[in-house]
Structures are given as structure tokens and as C-alpha cells.
C-alpha positions as a Markdown table, in Angstrom:
| # | Residue | x | y | z |
|---|---|---|---|---|
| 1 | Unk | 0.0 | 0.0 | 0.0 |
| 2 | Unk | 1.1 | 3.5 | -0.7 |
| 3 | Unk | 0.5 | 6.0 | 2.1 |
| 4 | Unk | -2.8 | 7.7 | 1.4 |
| 5 | Unk | -2.3 | 10.5 | 3.9 |
| 6 | Unk | 1.0 | 11.6 | 2.4 |
| 7 | Unk | 0.7 | 14.6 | 0.0 |
| 8 | Unk | 2.3 | 14.0 | -3.4 |
| 9 | Unk | 3.1 | 17.6 | -4.1 |
| 10 | Unk | 4.7 | 20.4 | -2.3 |
| 11 | Unk | 2.5 | 22.7 | -0.3 |
| 12 | Unk | 2.4 | 26.5 | -0.9 |
| 13 | Unk | 3.8 | 27.0 | 2.7 |
| 14 | Unk | 6.7 | 24.7 | 2.0 |
| 15 | Unk | 7.5 | 26.4 | -1.3 |
| 16 | Unk | 7.3 | 29.9 | 0.4 |
| 17 | Unk | 9.7 | 28.7 | 3.1 |
| 18 | Unk | 12.2 | 27.4 | 0.6 |
| 19 | Unk | 12.0 | 30.7 | -1.4 |
| 20 | Unk | 12.5 | 32.7 | 1.8 |
| 21 | Unk | 15.5 | 30.5 | 2.9 |
| 22 | Unk | 17.1 | 30.8 | -0.5 |
| 23 | Unk | 16.7 | 34.6 | -1.0 |
| 24 | Unk | 17.1 | 36.1 | 2.5 |
| 25 | Unk | 20.5 | 37.3 | 3.6 |
| 26 | Unk | 21.2 | 35.5 | 6.9 |
| 27 | Unk | 24.6 | 37.1 | 7.3 |
| 28 | Unk | 26.8 | 34.0 | 6.5 |
| 29 | Unk | 29.4 | 33.4 | 3.8 |
| 30 | Unk | 31.1 | 36.0 | 1.7 |
| 31 | Unk | 28.0 | 38.2 | 1.6 |
| 32 | Unk | 28.0 | 38.5 | 5.4 |
| 33 | Unk | 31.6 | 39.3 | 6.0 |
| 34 | Unk | 31.1 | 43.0 | 5.9 |
| 35 | Unk | 28.1 | 42.6 | 8.2 |
| 36 | Unk | 30.1 | 40.6 | 10.7 |
| 37 | Unk | 33.2 | 42.7 | 10.7 |
| 38 | Unk | 31.5 | 46.1 | 10.7 |
| 39 | Unk | 33.7 | 47.4 | 7.9 |
| 40 | Unk | 30.7 | 48.8 | 6.0 |
| 41 | Unk | 28.6 | 51.4 | 7.8 |
| 42 | Unk | 25.3 | 49.8 | 8.4 |
| 43 | Unk | 26.7 | 46.4 | 9.6 |
| 44 | Unk | 25.5 | 45.0 | 12.8 |
| 45 | Unk | 29.0 | 44.9 | 14.4 |
| 46 | Unk | 29.0 | 48.5 | 15.6 |
| 47 | Unk | 31.3 | 48.4 | 18.7 |
| 48 | Unk | 34.8 | 46.8 | 19.1 |
| 49 | Unk | 36.4 | 45.7 | 22.4 |
| 50 | Unk | 39.7 | 47.6 | 22.8 |
| 51 | Unk | 41.3 | 44.5 | 24.5 |
| 52 | Unk | 40.5 | 41.6 | 22.2 |
| 53 | Unk | 38.9 | 43.3 | 19.1 |
| 54 | Unk | 35.7 | 41.3 | 19.4 |
| 55 | Unk | 32.7 | 43.1 | 17.9 |
| 56 | Unk | 29.2 | 43.7 | 19.3 |
| 57 | Unk | 26.1 | 45.4 | 18.1 |
| 58 | Unk | 25.4 | 47.5 | 21.2 |
| 59 | Unk | 26.8 | 48.7 | 24.5 |
| 60 | Unk | 24.8 | 46.2 | 26.6 |
| 61 | Unk | 26.2 | 43.3 | 24.6 |
| 62 | Unk | 29.7 | 44.7 | 24.9 |
| 63 | Unk | 29.3 | 45.0 | 28.7 |
| 64 | Unk | 28.2 | 41.4 | 28.9 |
| 65 | Unk | 31.2 | 40.4 | 26.8 |
| 66 | Unk | 33.6 | 42.4 | 29.0 |
| 67 | Unk | 32.3 | 41.0 | 32.3 |
| 68 | Unk | 32.6 | 37.5 | 30.9 |
| 69 | Unk | 36.0 | 37.7 | 29.2 |
| 70 | Unk | 37.8 | 40.5 | 31.1 |
| 71 | Unk | 36.5 | 40.2 | 34.7 |
| 72 | Unk | 39.6 | 41.7 | 36.4 |
| 73 | Unk | 39.5 | 44.9 | 34.3 |
| 74 | Unk | 36.8 | 47.5 | 35.1 |
| 75 | Unk | 34.4 | 48.2 | 32.2 |
| 76 | Unk | 34.7 | 51.7 | 30.8 |
| 77 | Unk | 32.2 | 52.7 | 28.1 |
| 78 | Unk | 34.4 | 55.5 | 26.9 |
| 79 | Unk | 37.2 | 53.2 | 25.8 |
| 80 | Unk | 35.0 | 51.1 | 23.4 |
| 81 | Unk | 35.8 | 51.7 | 19.7 |
| 82 | Unk | 32.8 | 52.8 | 17.6 |
| 83 | Unk | 33.3 | 51.3 | 14.1 |
| 84 | Unk | 30.5 | 53.3 | 12.6 |
| 85 | Unk | 31.9 | 56.6 | 13.6 |
| 86 | Unk | 35.3 | 55.9 | 12.0 |
| 87 | Unk | 33.9 | 54.7 | 8.6 |
| 88 | Unk | 32.1 | 56.6 | 5.9 |
| 89 | Unk | 29.0 | 55.0 | 4.4 |
| 90 | Unk | 29.0 | 54.0 | 0.8 |
| 91 | Unk | 25.5 | 54.7 | -0.5 |
| 92 | Unk | 25.8 | 52.8 | -3.8 |
| 93 | Unk | 26.0 | 49.4 | -2.1 |
| 94 | Unk | 23.0 | 47.8 | -0.3 |
| 95 | Unk | 23.4 | 47.6 | 3.4 |
| 96 | Unk | 24.2 | 44.2 | 4.8 |
| 97 | Unk | 21.7 | 42.1 | 6.7 |
| 98 | Unk | 18.7 | 43.5 | 4.7 |
| 99 | Unk | 16.0 | 41.0 | 4.1 |
| 100 | Unk | 15.6 | 40.0 | 0.5 |
| 101 | Unk | 17.8 | 39.3 | -2.5 |
| 102 | Unk | 18.7 | 40.6 | -5.9 |
| 103 | Unk | 18.0 | 37.1 | -7.4 |
| 104 | Unk | 14.2 | 37.6 | -7.6 |
């Protein structure tokens, strides 16, 4: 017997999920390097730890990182490097981490 309850074709929900997974920038691979490193203004890595050069998107995340990795050194918000302040935005390129794709 063949399973009667099994659908033989893909559902619209499944096809939409596959399209979304294929065309959405999740920040990985070569396309997400700029987003992860913060080298392009608009990337999520805004702040950089002055001690170990790890990046974080906001001050709270940087404070959590600092308390976990550098517990003997007091946290000073003024010493954090702001990567967005030092870089100039390039308006011709799309910002990283934006939902969607150019493939459509």
C-alpha cells in the first residue's frame, strides 16, 4: 500500500519557506563578511572591544562580553571603539543584513 495520507506535491507553505530561505541574507558566507566585521557602515558589528577586538552590536552586549571575558579589568564605556563613527557610508551598495535578494 502507498501511504494515502502523504501529500504527493509540495504545499504552498513549504515552497514559500524554501524561497525565503534561499533569498534572505542570513549574514553568512562572503555576503555577510562586511556585516560581521562592521567594515561597512550599516553592519551589525558597531562596537569593538579595545582589549581583544571582538565586535558587538550595542553597549549592553559589549558590557556582557567584557564581564565574561575580562572580569579583572573594570568596564569603561568611553574606551570602546565605535566602528560606525570611523567609517564613511558607501551609498551605492545595499546595506548588509537587509531582508531580500537581488535574485528575484
